[in-house]
N, CA, C and O of each residue as an XYZ file, in Angstrom:
848
protein
N      89.311     92.197     66.036
C      90.277     91.656     66.751
C      90.973     92.784     67.123
O      91.249     93.130     68.272
N      91.242     93.339     66.086
C      92.930     94.507     66.125
C      92.511     95.636     66.879
O      93.297     96.181     67.654
N      91.299     96.054     66.717
C      90.911     96.870     67.342
C      90.853     96.837     69.231
O      91.182     97.663     70.082
N      90.254     95.422     69.299
C      90.053     94.963     70.872
C      91.874     94.692     71.388
O      92.220     94.932     72.545
N      92.645     94.292     70.567
C      94.118     94.310     70.945
C      94.566     95.962     71.256
O      95.156     96.413     72.238
N      94.119     96.581     70.193
C      94.553     98.028     70.872
C      94.055     98.707     71.958
O      94.799     99.474     72.568
N      92.831     98.535     72.319
C      92.306     98.925     73.643
C      93.135     98.006     74.720
O      93.791     98.673     75.520
N      93.185     97.049     74.820
C      93.790     95.904     75.850
C      95.422     96.485     75.988
O      96.058     96.665     77.026
N      95.807     96.683     74.726
C      97.191     97.652     74.812
C      97.406     98.884     75.253
O      98.585     99.226     75.347
N      96.224     99.966     75.675
C      96.292    101.113     75.693
C      96.007    100.833     77.795
O      96.515    101.494     78.701
N      95.159     99.784     77.892
C      94.876     99.506     79.032
C      96.137     98.892     80.001
O      96.597     99.387     81.030
N      96.440     97.924     79.463
C      98.032     97.759     79.789
C      98.864     99.422     80.438
O      99.100     99.906     81.544
N      99.094     99.862     78.859
C     100.153    100.977     79.479
C      99.424    101.880     80.518
O     100.231    102.356     81.317
N      98.057    102.278     80.756
C      97.917    102.772     81.787
C      98.147    101.879     83.325
O      98.563    102.394     84.362
N      97.933    101.084     83.227
C      98.150    100.281     84.522
C     100.074    100.354     84.387
O     100.617    101.035     85.258
N     100.904     99.741     83.442
C     102.188     99.647     84.032
C     102.371    101.382     84.238
O     102.951    101.723     85.269
N     102.009    102.216     83.518
C     102.483    103.645     83.989
C     102.136    104.151     85.192
O     102.729    105.145     85.610
N     101.132    103.553     85.927
C     100.700    103.495     87.397
C     101.400    102.740     88.370
O     101.871    103.076     89.457
N     101.384    101.866     87.889
C     102.190    101.038     88.908
C     104.283    102.039     88.950
O     105.202    102.134     89.764
N     104.059    102.402     87.861
C     105.810    102.946     87.838
C     106.032    104.327     89.131
O     106.775    104.567     90.083
N     104.730    105.036     88.333
C     104.087    106.003     89.197
C     103.937    105.803     90.991
O     104.583    106.160     91.975
N     103.328    105.422     90.859
C     102.641    105.087     92.325
C     103.810    104.382     93.288
O     103.852    104.441     94.517
N     104.640    103.776     92.503
C     105.663    103.520     93.648
C     106.801    104.354     93.349
O     107.752    104.388     94.129
N     106.782    105.118     92.143
C     108.475    106.369     92.646
C     107.483    107.836     93.315
O     107.898    108.903     93.765
N     106.503    107.484     93.193
C     105.957    109.051     93.611
C     104.832    108.964     94.768
O     104.647    109.883     95.566
N     104.131    107.803     94.767
C     103.337    107.368     95.840
C     102.045    107.733     95.197
O     101.820    108.652     94.410
N     100.994    106.562     95.835
C      99.825    107.124     95.028
C      99.020    108.564     95.659
O      98.042    108.911     94.997
N      99.285    109.232     96.613
C      98.467    110.590     96.726
C      99.328    111.606     95.996
O      98.806    112.646     95.595
N     100.454    111.392     95.826
C     101.643    112.163     95.252
C     101.223    112.351     93.747
O     101.382    113.416     93.150
N     100.553    110.978     93.068
C     100.348    110.995     91.365
C      99.092    111.635     91.012
O      98.159    111.722     91.811
N      99.060    112.037     89.949
C      97.933    113.041     89.483
C      97.907    112.136     88.408
O      98.752    111.415     87.878
N      96.143    112.471     88.140
C      95.788    111.951     86.774
C      96.910    112.282     85.488
O      97.668    111.451     84.988
N      96.790    113.718     85.113
C      97.844    114.068     84.751
C      98.738    113.380     84.163
O      98.847    113.137     82.961
N      99.660    112.932     85.399
C     100.967    112.417     85.497
C     100.905    110.645     84.742
O     101.812    110.092     84.119
N      99.551    110.102     85.070
C      99.528    108.993     84.620
C      99.161    109.034     83.065
O      99.681    108.235     82.285
N      98.412    109.823     82.726
C      98.320    110.445     81.144
C      99.459    110.518     80.489
O      99.603    109.908     79.430
N     100.577    111.389     81.104
C     101.825    111.743     80.416
C     102.439    110.556     80.110
O     102.611    110.156     78.959
N     102.767    109.996     81.083
C     103.525    108.622     80.885
C     103.299    107.654     79.959
O     104.113    107.271     79.119
N     101.587    107.048     80.201
C     101.236    106.516     79.425
C     101.157    107.108     77.710
O     101.119    106.431     76.682
N     101.153    108.149     77.821
C     100.903    108.519     76.274
C      99.873    108.505     75.771
O      99.760    108.477     74.545
N      98.671    108.525     76.736
C      97.346    108.538     76.240
C      96.388    109.381     76.198
O      96.691    110.499     76.614
N      95.262    109.230     75.818
C      94.314    110.773     76.042
C      93.369    110.572     77.026
O      93.028    109.414     77.265
N      92.811    111.628     77.735
C      91.603    111.543     78.805
C      90.771    110.297     78.268
O      90.698    109.157     78.727
N      90.172    110.864     77.162
C      88.989    109.733     76.548
C      89.659    108.393     76.665
O      89.086    107.432     77.179
N      91.214    108.325     76.049
C      90.874    106.697     75.990
C      91.418    106.445     77.239
O      92.102    105.443     77.028
N      91.571    106.811     78.728
C      91.914    106.807     79.918
C      90.553    106.457     80.417
O      90.409    105.438     81.092
N      89.364    107.374     80.079
C      88.101    106.890     80.627
C      87.365    105.679     80.106
O      86.428    105.093     80.649
N      87.933    105.416     78.998
C      87.230    104.328     78.082
C      87.290    103.362     79.118
O      86.301    102.650     79.297
N      88.566    103.189     80.018
C      88.873    101.908     80.910
C      88.407    102.209     81.961
O      87.741    101.362     82.555
N      88.600    103.500     82.530
C      88.569    103.702     84.279
C      88.095    104.753     84.312
O      88.320    105.607     83.455
N      87.340    104.916     85.303
C      86.668    105.959     85.647
C      87.304    107.028     86.503
O      86.850    108.165     86.626
N      88.496    106.523     87.139
C      89.152    107.337     88.365
C      90.331    106.923     88.135
O      90.517    106.171     87.179
N      91.596    107.399     89.124
C      92.452    107.347     89.559
C      92.512    105.865     90.668
O      93.327    104.944     90.636
N      91.378    106.061     91.566
C      90.917    104.897     92.265
C      90.782    103.485     91.666
O      90.991    102.374     92.153
N      90.327    103.923     90.341
C      89.515    102.075     89.810
C      91.164    101.717     89.172
O      91.652    100.590     89.258
N      91.741    102.662     88.662
C      92.963    101.688     88.290
C      93.970    101.476     89.107
O      94.972    100.933     88.640
N      93.937    101.870     90.564
C      94.385    101.278     92.019
C      93.855     99.835     92.297
O      94.493     98.809     92.534
N      92.564    100.036     92.205
C      91.637     98.768     92.626
C      92.434     97.838     91.006
O      93.174     96.855     91.042
N      92.067     98.395     90.080
C      92.510     96.935     88.982
C      94.103     96.776     89.171
O      94.640     95.846     88.570
N      94.889     97.625     89.967
C      96.273     97.015     90.375
C      96.485     96.073     91.023
O      97.205     95.105     90.779
N      95.491     96.444     92.416
C      95.757     95.351     93.144
C      94.852     93.830     93.062
O      95.205     92.807     93.650
N      93.744     93.940     92.283
C      92.976     92.655     91.762
C      94.429     92.234     90.664
O      94.611     91.018     90.597
N      94.938     92.671     90.245
C      96.363     92.048     89.157
C      97.041     91.333     90.739
O      97.131     90.111     90.854
N      97.372     92.055     91.598
C      97.934     91.452     92.678
C      97.321     90.313     93.389
O      97.963     89.357     93.823
N      96.065     90.464     93.484
C      95.879     89.605     94.113
C      95.906     88.110     93.346
O      96.208     87.056     93.905
N      95.531     88.257     91.966
C      95.540     87.363     90.819
C      96.757     86.676     90.701
O      96.698     85.478     90.425
N      98.277     87.418     90.919
C      99.405     87.313     91.381
C      99.752     86.089     92.182
O     100.214     84.971     91.953
N      99.227     86.946     93.474
C      99.330     85.773     94.509
C      98.662     84.567     94.655
O      98.903     83.628     95.414
N      97.751     84.724     93.787
C      96.973     83.388     93.735
C      97.848     82.327     92.758
O      98.154     81.182     93.089
N      98.010     82.647     92.126
C      98.792     81.840     90.886
C      99.882     81.757     91.358
O     100.227     80.591     91.164
N     101.087     82.572     92.151
C     101.884     82.032     92.590
C     101.945     80.797     93.797
O     102.770     79.920     94.053
N     100.738     81.171     94.346
C      99.993     79.782     95.520
C     100.134     78.303     94.680
O     100.787     77.334     95.067
N      99.347     78.400     93.434
C      98.388     77.213     93.095
C      99.653     76.622     92.608
O      99.792     75.402     92.704
N     100.548     77.317     92.118
C     101.791     76.998     91.019
C     102.771     75.914     92.053
O     103.451     75.039     91.517
N     102.756     76.054     93.293
C     103.477     75.608     94.374
C     102.997     74.358     95.265
O     103.726     73.383     95.446
N     101.604     74.483     95.848
C     100.978     73.919     96.575
C      99.678     73.663     96.116
O      99.122     74.438     95.337
N      98.986     72.328     96.662
C      97.675     71.901     96.377
C      96.896     72.642     97.675
O      97.159     72.499     98.869
N      95.898     73.441     97.087
C      95.121     73.711     98.536
C      93.808     73.045     98.289
O      92.958     73.297     99.144
N      93.511     72.399     97.495
C      92.260     71.549     97.544
C      92.103     70.721     99.203
O      91.035     70.705     99.815
N      93.434     70.058     99.741
C      93.183     69.511    101.170
C      94.380     69.932    101.925
O      95.478     69.439    102.186
N      93.549     71.384    102.260
C      94.651     72.124    103.357
C      95.248     71.584    104.143
O      94.523     70.812    104.772
N      96.607     71.578    104.576
C      97.212     70.930    105.708
C      97.882     72.313    106.407
O      97.816     73.367    105.776
N      98.616     72.267    107.908
C      98.916     73.340    108.383
C     100.686     73.283    107.801
O     101.445     74.133    108.268
N     101.155     72.405    106.940
C     102.380     72.737    106.413
C     101.731     73.433    104.946
O     102.597     74.250    104.633
N     100.816     73.489    104.080
C     100.672     73.739    102.899
C     100.038     75.399    103.367
O      99.780     76.257    102.522
N      99.882     75.582    104.732
C      99.318     76.882    104.947
C     100.389     77.842    105.014
O     100.396     78.814    104.259
N     101.342     77.630    105.909
C     102.674     77.759    106.070
C     103.297     78.321    104.995
O     103.643     79.502    105.031
N     103.481     77.638    104.059
C     104.163     77.504    102.950
C     103.542     78.710    102.264
O     104.170     79.649    101.776
N     102.184     78.552    102.295
C     101.306     79.837    101.317
C     101.428     81.214    101.727
O     100.914     82.151    101.117
N     102.078     81.307    102.713
C     102.227     82.566    103.663
C     103.801     82.978    103.095
O     104.007     84.180    102.922
N     104.841     82.076    102.822
C     106.150     82.507    102.684
C     105.906     82.603    101.068
O     106.563     83.486    100.515
N     105.150     81.907    100.332
C     105.128     82.081     98.814
C     104.238     83.750     98.406
O     104.340     84.377     97.352
N     103.541     84.060     99.432
C     103.059     85.537     99.708
C     103.792     86.694     99.733
O     103.520     87.806     99.280
N     105.023     86.182    100.483
C     105.940     87.237    101.116
C     107.305     87.255    100.011
O     108.097     88.195     99.929
N     107.383     85.644     98.976
C     108.207     85.911     98.128
C     107.832     86.844     96.943
O     108.638     87.579     96.373
N     106.306     86.708     96.593
C     105.756     87.420     95.550
C     105.675     88.771     95.455
O     105.758     89.453     94.434
N     105.431     89.280     97.090
C     105.778     90.845     97.336
C     107.042     91.400     97.284
O     107.172     92.621     97.203
N     108.417     90.317     97.338
C     109.560     90.823     97.404
C     110.000     90.558     95.956
O     111.049     91.158     95.725
N     109.557     89.875     94.931
C     110.093     90.021     93.712
C     109.024     90.652     92.483
O     109.438     91.158     91.439
N     107.725     90.521     92.812
C     107.146     91.179     91.791
C     106.668     92.498     92.058
O     105.586     92.681     92.617
N     107.655     93.722     91.569
C     107.311     95.178     91.602
C     105.836     95.580     91.621
O     105.437     96.207     92.602
N     104.937     95.262     90.573
C     103.476     95.120     90.542
C     103.048     94.808     91.406
O     102.041     95.452     91.700
N     103.443     93.684     92.390
C     102.324     92.780     93.229
C     102.908     93.629     94.646
O     102.235     93.601     95.676
N     104.187     94.358     94.585
C     104.652     95.318     95.677
C     103.592     96.664     95.994
O     103.247     97.094     97.095
N     103.228     97.137     94.683
C     102.886     98.031     94.647
C     101.253     97.892     94.849
O     100.606     98.795     95.379
N     100.805     96.978     94.494
C      99.443     96.263     94.746
C      99.293     96.211     96.235
O      98.330     96.705     96.821
N     100.120     95.696     96.725
C     100.200     95.501     98.436
C     100.028     96.897     99.040
O      99.128     97.198     99.824
N     101.204     97.903     98.489
C     100.857     99.197     99.306
C      99.587     99.993     98.828
O      99.295    100.981     99.500
N      98.964     99.747     97.976
C      97.527    100.514     97.694
C      96.537    100.020     98.543
O      95.714    100.698     99.158
N      96.693     98.417     98.548
C      95.793     98.018     99.596
C      95.927     98.249    100.751
O      94.996     97.923    101.488
N      96.887     98.765    101.225
C      97.347     99.632    102.737
C      96.485    100.860    102.399
O      95.464    101.210    102.990
N      97.078    101.458    101.336
C      96.799    103.201    101.723
C      95.010    103.083    101.660
O      94.304    103.537    102.560
N      94.410    102.326    100.314
C      92.737    102.148     99.892
C      92.251    101.781    101.391
O      91.357    102.513    101.813
N      92.646    100.885    102.154
C      91.832    100.659    102.798
C      91.527    101.744    103.870
O      90.697    101.507    104.748
N      92.193    102.943    103.810
C      91.749    103.954    104.739
C      91.062    104.911    103.864
O      90.515    105.793    104.527
N      90.947    105.002    102.932
C      89.877    105.821    102.259
C      89.189    105.007    101.449
O      88.447    105.791    100.858
N      88.989    104.055    101.092
C      88.084    103.383     99.903
C      88.046    101.999    100.288
O      89.036    101.345    100.615
N      86.624    101.493    100.226
C      86.206    100.389     99.879
C      86.774     98.928     99.513
O      86.597     97.775     99.909
N      87.586     99.623     98.501
C      88.382     98.434     97.687
C      89.446     97.649     98.469
O      89.650     96.449     98.286
N      90.228     98.550     99.514
C      91.234     97.873    100.458
C      90.574     97.149    101.410
O      90.950     96.001    101.646
N      89.315     97.808    102.209
C      89.031     97.413    102.958
C      88.034     95.237    102.621
O      88.030     94.190    103.269
N      87.456     95.674    101.363
C      87.101     94.530    100.728
C      87.974     92.934    100.491
O      87.628     91.753    100.539
N      89.342     93.712    100.202
C      90.435     92.597     99.700
C      90.533     92.118    100.907
O      90.266     90.924    101.044
N      90.944     92.918    102.111
C      91.774     92.805    103.231
C      90.894     91.609    103.803
O      91.371     90.516    104.105
N      89.265     92.022    103.939
C      87.938     90.974    104.422
C      88.135     89.603    103.985
O      88.092     88.583    104.672
N      88.401     89.751    102.499
C      88.226     88.283    101.945
C      89.164     87.602    102.071
O      88.935     86.393    102.033
N      90.483     88.006    102.256
C      91.699     87.592    102.375
C      91.369     86.756    104.005
O      91.405     85.538    104.174
N      91.190     87.354    104.614
C      91.187     87.173    106.153
C      90.362     85.719    105.828
O      90.898     84.629    106.029
N      89.029     85.855    105.315
C      87.908     84.900    105.405
C      88.788     83.672    104.803
O      88.652     82.671    105.508
N      89.215     83.574    104.255
C      89.801     82.457    103.374
C      91.130     82.047    104.168
O      91.186     80.837    104.389
N      92.155     82.757    104.619
C      92.861     82.109    105.246
C      92.107     81.652    106.506
O      92.662     80.611    106.859
N      91.369     81.867    107.125
C      90.756     81.596    108.398
C      90.179     80.216    108.722
O      90.061     79.464    109.689
N      89.821     80.279    107.171
C      88.642     79.305    106.676
C      89.873     77.982    106.156
O      89.771     76.840    106.604
N      90.812     78.318    105.324
C      91.964     77.225    105.163
C      92.448     76.672    106.406
O      92.625     75.463    106.562
N      92.698     77.683    107.434
C      93.768     77.099    108.361
C      92.719     76.325    109.241
O      93.082     75.253    109.725
N      91.374     76.811    109.502
C      90.740     75.850    110.333
C      90.143     74.892    110.025
O      89.510     74.246    110.860
N      90.204     74.540    108.646
C      90.077     73.099    107.998
C      91.165     72.360    108.151
O      91.018     71.172    108.439
N      92.588     72.955    107.977
C      93.644     72.223    108.396
C      94.005     71.214    110.110
O      94.364     70.112    110.526
N      93.511     72.818    110.632
C      93.486     71.787    112.009
C      92.167     71.004    112.740
O      92.031     70.739    113.934
N      91.233     70.723    111.600
C      90.163     70.232    112.106
C      90.430     68.460    112.515
O      91.103     67.690    111.831
N      89.939     68.225    113.385
C      90.444     67.117    114.581
C      91.973     67.078    115.427
O      92.528     66.051    115.818
N      92.423     68.341    115.570
C      93.391     68.103    116.015
C      92.926     68.214    117.721
O      92.304     69.252    117.946
N      93.084     67.512    118.672
C      92.538     67.720    120.030
C      93.105     69.096    120.595
O      92.346     69.867    121.182
N      94.333     69.366    120.425
C      94.919     70.375    120.766
C      94.859     71.913    120.375
O      95.624     72.825    120.688
N      93.340     71.918    119.341
C      93.135     73.112    118.675
C      91.444     72.776    118.976
O      90.721     73.670    118.534
N      90.937     71.993    119.440
C      89.481     72.009    119.367
C      88.790     73.087    120.484
O      88.946     73.440    121.653
N      88.001     73.339    119.430
C      86.635     74.506    120.135
C      87.288     75.433    119.830
O      86.627     76.434    120.107
N      88.671     75.830    119.210
C      89.121     77.532    119.407
C      89.730     77.469    117.874
O      90.190     78.563    117.547
N      89.854     76.364    116.767
C      90.478     76.879    115.637
C      90.327     77.547    114.998
O      90.897     77.468    113.910
N      89.335     78.766    115.339
C      88.823     80.004    114.196
C      89.769     80.677    115.090
O      90.657     81.313    114.522
N      89.764     80.667    116.656
C      90.406     82.044    116.805
C      91.816     81.581    117.277
O      92.519     82.419    117.842
N      92.129     80.747    117.156
C      94.055     80.392    116.821
C      93.994     80.539    115.167
O      95.166     80.739    114.848
N      93.355     80.535    114.225
C      93.468     80.569    113.098
C      93.779     82.100    112.395
O      94.508     82.483    111.480
N      92.507     82.973    113.641
C      92.277     84.419    113.247
C      94.059     85.099    113.755
O      94.861     85.644    112.996
N      94.245     84.798    115.338
C      95.354     84.990    115.828
C      96.460     84.804    114.603
O      97.105     85.837    114.419
N      96.736     83.939    113.916
C      97.855     83.544    113.246
C      97.751     84.664    112.072
O      98.679     85.409    111.756
N      96.680     84.653    111.583
C      96.629     85.302    110.218
C      97.173     86.846    110.307
O      97.673     87.570    109.447
N      96.744     87.152    112.301
C      96.958     88.871    112.416
C      98.544     88.858    112.608
O      99.172     89.859    112.266
N      98.982     88.130    112.960
C     100.474     87.664    113.099
C     101.308     87.688    111.843
O     102.407     88.237    111.758
N     100.604     86.954    110.746
C     101.214     86.719    109.276
C     100.998     88.632    108.703
O     102.006     89.336    108.654
N      99.976     89.062    108.429
C      99.729     90.141    107.941
C     100.814     91.249    108.902
O     101.323     92.099    108.171
N     101.094     91.325    109.901
C     101.489     92.374    110.729
C     103.317     92.350    110.251
O     104.160     93.246    110.286
N     103.413     90.690    109.758
C     105.080     90.088    109.755
C     105.395     90.923    108.602
O     106.488     91.461    108.422
N     104.045     91.030    107.575
C     104.385     91.203    105.781
C     104.977     92.809    106.123
O     106.073     93.169    105.693
N     104.088     93.715    106.958
C     103.667     95.296    106.829
C     104.872     95.628    107.548
O     105.444     96.692    107.312
N     105.315     94.801    108.417
C     106.706     95.348    109.481
C     107.916     95.077    108.386
O     108.767     95.932    108.139
N     107.889     94.122    107.931
C     109.036     93.981    106.956
C     109.185     94.819    105.737
O     110.295     95.169    105.338
N     107.894     95.198    105.046
C     108.050     96.047    104.543
C     108.360     97.737    104.998
O     108.869     98.476    104.156
N     108.050     98.208    106.230
C     108.299     99.485    106.506
C     109.844     99.455    107.123
O     110.576    100.435    107.261
N     110.127     98.176    107.432
C     111.876     98.630    107.904
C     112.544     97.842    107.075
O     113.730     97.726    107.385
N     112.182     97.212    106.054
C     113.087     97.201    104.902
C     114.120     95.870    105.324
O     115.273     95.810    104.898
N     113.570     94.908    106.151
C     113.986     93.726    106.452
C     113.899     92.268    105.826
O     113.406     92.022    104.725
N     114.314     91.572    106.478
C     114.018     90.108    105.852
C     112.639     89.656    106.222
O     112.560     89.479    107.438
N     111.418     89.387    105.516
C     110.221     89.184    105.911
C     110.399     87.488    105.939
O     109.434     87.029    106.550
N     111.284     86.445    105.495
C     110.940     85.505    106.031
C     110.862     85.137    107.391
O     110.022     84.548    108.071
N     112.220     85.761    107.651
C     112.335     85.620    109.397
C     111.707     85.870    110.396
O     111.640     85.401    111.532
N     111.010     87.075    109.571
C     109.817     87.222    110.781
C     108.647     86.473    110.508
O     107.957     86.236    111.499
N     108.163     85.950    109.201
C     107.683     84.748    109.220
C     107.677     83.555    110.016
O     106.754     82.915    110.521
N     109.103     83.383    110.010
C     109.723     81.895    110.763
C     109.085     82.514    112.176
O     108.392     81.732    112.828
N     109.274     83.885    112.699
C     109.231     83.427    114.279
C     107.501     83.720    114.315
O     107.084     83.164    115.332
N     106.351     84.394    113.566
C     105.167     84.181    113.838
C     104.617     82.391    113.964
O     103.857     81.830    114.753
N     105.345     81.942    112.891
C     104.775     80.621    112.901
C     105.442     79.760    113.924
O     104.631     78.999    114.451
N     106.667     79.639    114.373
C     107.454     78.883    115.322
C     106.176     79.427    116.673
O     105.705     78.513    117.349
N     105.796     80.599    116.914
C     104.786     81.031    118.021
C     103.797     80.324    117.832
O     103.635     79.495    118.727
N     102.774     80.297    116.723
C     101.564     79.567    116.158
C     101.753     78.344    116.549
O     101.054     77.900    117.460
N     102.761     77.534    115.922
C     102.574     76.197    116.251
C     102.249     75.631    117.334
O     101.543     74.633    117.480
N     103.001     76.558    118.468
C     102.810     76.051    119.843
C     101.941     76.159    120.570
O     101.828     75.606    121.664
N     100.783     77.314    119.759
C      99.502     76.936    120.135
C      98.240     75.559    119.425
O      97.406     74.808    119.930
N      98.793     75.863    117.910
C      98.231     74.937    117.086
C      98.543     73.293    117.205
O      97.673     72.430    117.328
N      99.764     73.098    117.150
C     100.067     71.795    116.815
C     100.197     70.605    118.297
O     100.231     71.180    119.385
N     100.236     69.724    118.316
C     100.256     68.778    119.581
C     101.675     68.663    119.829
O     102.510     68.645    118.925
N     101.934     68.589    121.030
C     103.136     68.563    121.382
C     104.202     67.680    120.896
O     105.396     67.925    121.071
N     103.786     66.731    120.331
C     104.428     65.300    119.427
C     105.046     66.270    118.539
O     106.265     66.261    118.709
N     104.621     67.217    117.536
C     104.766     67.429    116.425
C     105.625     68.852    116.698
O     106.056     69.284    115.629
N     105.886     69.460    117.532
C     106.257     70.804    117.469
C     107.414     70.579    116.983
O     107.616     71.307    116.011
N     108.349     69.830    117.244
C     109.943     69.614    116.532
C     110.098     69.204    115.458
O     111.212     69.150    114.937
N     108.966     68.805    114.857
C     108.931     68.598    113.098
C     108.497     69.969    112.527
O     109.067     70.406    111.527
N     107.577     70.611    113.090
C     107.255     72.236    112.667
C     108.337     72.811    112.583
O     108.688     73.463    111.599
N     109.034     72.632    113.654
C     110.215     73.829    113.794
C     111.559     73.551    112.732
O     112.311     74.442    112.335
N     111.662     72.098    112.382
C     112.686     72.280    111.395
C     111.820     72.246    110.316
O     112.522     72.508    109.340
N     110.186     71.988    109.801
C     110.205     72.679    108.630
C     109.945     74.019    108.309
O     110.033     74.515    107.186
N     109.544     74.717    109.594
C     109.558     76.405    109.328
C     111.190     76.702    108.695
O     111.389     77.286    107.629
N     112.124     76.243    109.469
C     113.721     76.508    109.617
C     113.965     76.244    108.082
O     114.586     77.051    107.390
N     113.274     74.691    107.434
C     113.685     74.337    105.928
C     113.236     75.410    105.069
O     114.011     76.093    104.399
N     111.795     75.577    105.096
C     110.762     76.679    104.341
C     111.775     78.197    104.318
O     112.019     78.623    103.190
N     112.239     78.838    105.282
C     112.900     79.872    105.733
C     113.770     79.931    104.811
O     113.615     80.796    103.949
N     114.984     78.981    104.734
C     116.118     78.794    104.337
C     115.997     78.646    102.716
O     116.892     78.921    101.918
N     114.991     78.263    102.473
C     114.761     77.649    101.217
C     114.601     78.991    100.010
O     115.076     79.015     98.875
N     113.721     80.109    100.746
C     113.424     81.087    100.464
C     114.214     82.135    100.789
O     114.100     83.099    100.032
N     114.795     82.216    101.466
C     116.326     82.999    101.742
C     117.296     82.876    100.614
O     118.011     83.805    100.239
N     117.282     81.518    100.023
C     118.487     81.326     99.390
C     118.086     81.636     97.766
O     118.923     81.566     96.866
N     116.315     82.078     97.498
C     116.396     81.798     95.951
C     116.432     83.140     95.717
O     116.504     83.564     94.563
């Protein structure tokens, strides 16, 4: 047990050191030697846990995905998704990216590795399927989206991801951008009689997260 605890502590030091360095220097500018030096571990100890710098980045991305799932699960019940819960899910994700440094670095790595590795591509693909499925199920039975729920869901997801990326690049308020995405989306998704209610809901959610 003591050996296992030491091994886990070493793995954690490597990950925390990599998060710091990737945040400060960038993924491309961080070498394996930098990670080893900051973590205070040998090459042998590193390779016991990871076979490359990319593998470390992959582990950080997985922890980011776990952090988002846990944050969402703590706030809403996704077993019976509604449009309300889908909207909240996107705000919780944005809040996690803003408040959790490891999650923020994980998201940055996700973007970077999607260009050079299957890791980022796989995670984006999984999240796209999950979101589109969740929103499509939430729209089931709505005449306003009959026959095009999946297309509407994919368009909404594109807007959500785009708002995350643009807010990060410009350093502005992600919640305001998400609100704009959803105000447009509900006009393509919701019955006309429900639009005013969703506008109020979006304003309430936005204000709640901006004050947090």
